[in-house]
N, C-alpha and C positions, 0 to 999 in steps of 0.2 A: 363322745360319740356313742350312740346307742348300739349295743351289740345285737346280732341277729337273734340270739336266744332271748334277749330282753324284749325285742319286738314281738317275737312269737308268743311269749308269755302274755304280753299285753293284748295281742290279737285273740288269744284263747280265753281271756278273762271275761267277766260279766259286764265290763265297762262298754259303753256304746261306741267308743272309738279307741283304737283303730278298728275298721270294719272292712267290708268287701271292696269299697272304692280305694282305700289305702292299699290293700293287698294287691289289687289290680295294678296299681302303679309300681309296686315292688316287682311284680312278675315282669312287667315291661322293662324295668331297670335291669333285671337279670338277663333278659334278652340282649339289651344294649351292651352289657358287659361282655357277653359272649361274642358279639360282633367285634368288639374292640380286641378281644383276645385273638380271634381268627385273623384279623387284619394285622396285628402286631407280629404274630409268628410268621405270617406270610411275608411281611415286609423285610424280615431278617433272613429269609431263606434264599440261598444262592440260586435255587431253581426258579424263583419268581422275581429275580432282580428287575425284570422289565416292568413288573407291576408294583414295585416298591413304593413309588410316589402315590399311586392310587390307594395302596394299602394304608400308608401313613395318613392320608386325608380321611379315609374311612374310619380309622381308629379315632382320630380327633372328633369326627362327626358323632361317632358312637359314644364317646365320652361326654359330649355336650348333651346328647339325648338322655344319657343315664342321669346326669345332674338335673335335667329338667324333670324327669320322672320322680326323682327323689324329692324335689321341691313340690311336685304335684301331689305326692303322697301326703305330705304335711298339710298342704292346702285342702285336700279332701277331708282330712280329719277335722281341721278347723271349721270347714263349711258345715259338716254334720253336727259338730258341737254347737254351732250357732243356731241350728234348727232346734236342738234340745233346749238351749237357753231361751229361745223365743217361745217354745211351748210352755216354759215355766213362768212366763210373765203373768202378772195378776190379771184377772178377768172378772172382777166383782162389779164394776160399773161399766156403763156404755163407753165412756172415753177409754177406759182400760182395755175393753174388748176390742175397740177399734185400733188402738195402738198395738196390741198383741197381734191382731190379725195382719196388720201391715208389716210388722216385723217378721212374722212367720212367712209371709209371702216372699219377702226379700230373701230370707234365709233359704227357703225352698228353691227359689230360682238359682241362687248361688250353689246350692248343694247339687243341683242337676248340672250346672255349668262345670263344676270341678271335674267330675268323671268324664264329661264330654271332652274337656281339655286333655285329660289322661289318654282317652281313646285316640285323639288326634296325634299325640306324641308317639303312642304305641304303634300307630300306622307308619310313622316315620321310621321306627325301629324295624318294622317289617320290610320297608323299602331298603333299609341298610342291610338287612339280613340277605336280601336277594343280591345285593352288591357283593356281600361277603361270599356267597355261593359262586358268583361269577368271577371272583378272583381265581378260581380254578384249583385251589389246594384241596385235593381229594382226601388228604390225611385229616383234614379238619371239617369234612363235609357234615359229620354228625353234629359237631358243635354249631355250625351255621344253621343246620336244621333245627336244633334245639332252640337257638335264638329266635327263629321264625315262629316256632310253636309257642314259646313264652309270649312273644309280642302279640300273636293272634289271640291267645288266651286273655291277655290284658285288655285288648279291644272288646272281646265278648263280655268279660267281667265288668268292665267299666260301663258297657251298654245297659246291663241290668240296673246299675246304680243311677244312671240317667233316668231311665223309665220309671224307677221306683218313686220318683218325686212327682211325676206328671199328674197322677190322679188327685193330688192335693194342691196343685197350682191353679190359679185362676186366670193367669195371663195367657189366653189362647194363642196369641201371636208368638210369644216366646216359646211356648210348648211346641208349636208347629215348626219354628225355626230350628229348635234343638232336634226335633224328630228328623227333619230333612237332612241336617248336617250329620247326624248320627248314622242315618241310613247310607249316606254317601261313604262314610268311613267304613261301615260294615261291608258294603259291596266291594270296595277296593281291597279291604283286608282279606276277604274270601278269595279274590282274584290273585292277590300276591301270594297267599299261602298255597293255593293250588299250583301256581307256577313254580314255586320253590320245591314243593313235594315232587312235582313232575321232573324237575331238573336233578333231583337227588335220587 
């Protein structure tokens, strides 16, 4: 298992991956972990016995989201490295240029899709953060708030990484579909975060 220190050392290195998309997924995973913590503490509190079942379900949901985001982190790293690999393909002849161009377009599309997937999962963490707030455990309000802020940051950071690939992609239909989906995620992310901040 990779330690957090080792990951941060890799992130700080001159290597192309991990990068921002990977870090976005990690930020979302931190949010999910905090949701789980809030839910588990609340589930065992005598003051919240009536919400125990809801809290247990929320903890399980948050655990699944955290696992999905950790998987998304490695998927993002692999997607970016595929772009680097495609860029390194030979281009001395016309067939080589054509093969390199096609490989690069496939890799760029996947490299945009990976952070879009991260953003979608991070939005689910935001929704779960709101549910954590609504459990009503004021002693853990700051933790639920932090979960929401990390999740929203993950959405925003992932969005940068989606859009970074678009100027180099040639599939206008795919670009537009990704733009539309990303905008939907961003709009709801803003709405969810505003509601959570208001509640807290």
